[in-house]
N, C-alpha and C positions, 0 to 999 in steps of 0.2 A: 556622105561629104555634101552632096549637093543640097540636101535639106538645111544643113547647117548655114551655107552661105545664104540661102533664101532667107532664113531667119534672120540673119545680121543685116541684109538688105532691108528687110520689114522693119527691123527695129531701128535703123539707121534713117529710114524714110520717115518713121514716126517722130524720131528725134528732130529731124529737120522740121517737120511740119510744126510741131510743138515750138520751136525756136523761132520760126516764122511768125506763128500765130502771137506769141509773146512780143515780138517785135511790134506787130501791128497794133496789139491792146496798149502797150506803152506809147506809141506814136499817137494814138487816139487820145489817150489820156493828157499826152502833152498839149496836143492841139486844144482839147477843151480847157484845161487849167490854164493856158496861155490866154484864151479867149474870156476866161474870168478876169484875170489881171487887165488885159487891153480894154474890156468893156468898162470896168469900174473907172479906168483913166479916161475913156470917151464919155461915159455918162457925167462924170463929176467935172470935166472940161467944157462940154457943150449944154449940159442940163436937158437931157433927152426926156426927163419926166419919169424916171425909173426911181432910183435912189435918190437922185438930185432933180429937184423941181425945175421945169421950165424956167427961164430967166434967172437962175441961181447958179448957173454954172461958172466954172473959175472964168471963163472968157467975158461972162457978164459982171465980173466983179465979185462972185461969191468965193467963198474959202472952202477948199477941198477937206480941211482938218477941223474947222470950226464945230461942225455938227457931231462928229465922232468925238472928238477930244474933249470938246467942250461939255459933253454929254456923260462924261465918266462920272461914276457916282459911287464908285467902290474901290478900294484897292491901295496898295501902298504908294502908287504913283499918281493919286488921283489929283493932288494939287500941282504937281510938275505938269501933267498932262494939260490941264486947265491953263497953264502957263504957256504951254506950247500951241495951244489952240488958236489957230488963225495968224500964227507967225509966218511971215512971208518965207523963212528958211524952211519951216515945217512943211508949208505948202508944196514948195520946190522939191524938195527932199521926197516927200509921199509920192507927188505926181511922176516925178523922173523914175522913182522905184516902181510904180505900176507900169509906167510904159515901157521900161528897159526889160523888166520881167516877163512882161507880155510879149514884146517883140522877140525876146530870147528864146522863149517857149515855142512861139509860132514858127519861128526860123528855124529852131532846132540847134542853135549855137550858144556858145558860152552857158551851157546848163549848169556847170558847177558854180560859176559866180551868180547865176540866177538863183541857185539853190540856197547860197549863203545869205544873198540880199533878201530873198524872199522868206528864208526862216528868221531872220533877224526882223523883218517887218511883222510876220505872224507872231513872233513873240512879243513884240511890242503891242499889237493889237490884242493879243491873249490877256496880257497885263492889264491891259485898259478895261476889259470887260471883267476880268477878276473871276472866273468861274468858281474858285473855292468859297466865295462868300454866300452864305445863306441870306443875308440882308445888306441892303446898301447903307450909305452913310447916315441917311435920314431914318434907318430903323426898318423901312419898308422890305418886303420881301424880296429877294434879287430875282426871282424866277430862274435862276441856274438850274439846269436838269442834270448835271453831272458836276462833281467838285475838281476835274480835272481835264477831261477830254471835250473839246468843242472844235467846231470848223476849222478854226486857226491852226491848232495842232494837226489836223488830218491834212490841210494844205502844206504845211511845212514838212510833213513825212511824204507826201507825194512828191514835192519838189526834190526832195533829197533822192528818193527812190528813181525819179526820172533821169537826174544826174548820174546816179550810180549804175543804172543800165544803158546809159549812153543812148537815150530815146531819141536824140537828135538824127541818128544814121537813117530811120526810116521816114520817109514823108517829109524831111527836112534837109537841111543844108550841112548837118553835123559832119559827114565825111569829107566833104569838100572845106569845111571850116578847118577840121583837124590836120589837113594837109598844108594849109598856109605855113610858111616858114616860122613867123613870128608866133603862131599859135603852136606849133610843133616844139619850139623852144621853152614856151611858156605853158605847159601843161595844165596849169590852173585855169586857163582859159577856155579849156574844153566845155 
C-alpha cells in the first residue's frame, strides 16, 4: 500500500507542476501579446520611428489608420476601407482598441472583452490584407504566402485562448478583478 500512496503523490506533484508551468506560460504569452498591442498604440501615437515615422504620430497630426487602410489593395472591402482611412471615428476606435486590449492583457483583467474586441479587430485587419487573393486589384502578385492563416488569425486565437485559460490570474490582477462585486455579477467582464 505504501508504494501506491507514493505513486499517487508523485503523479499529483507532476500534475501540479504541469499546471503551474501552464499558468506561467499563458501569463508570459499574455504579457507579450499585451505589449504587442500597447506598443502599436504607443508607436502610432508618438511616432517612435518603428512602424510610424518620427513626426508622423497621432500626436503630431498623423492618422493611425491612413497608412494601413489607405494601402488596402485587394479584397471585398477595399473601397470601404479606403473610405474609412483617416476618418476621425476610425482613428479613435482603432487607437482605443489598441490601448484597451493592450492594457487589459498586461493587467490581466477583462480578458473576455479583450478577446472579443481583439478578435473583431484582427478579423477586420485580416479582411483588409485578404490573404486568399493571389493578385491585387491592379493585377500584380499579392505576395500572400497562405490563403487562410496569417498573423491576424494567430493573434485572434491567442486572445481567445488567453481568455479561456483565465490567464490573468498569474502575474496579473485577474483574481482580484474577478472578486469585485460588479465583475462577479457580470461574468462577461472576466
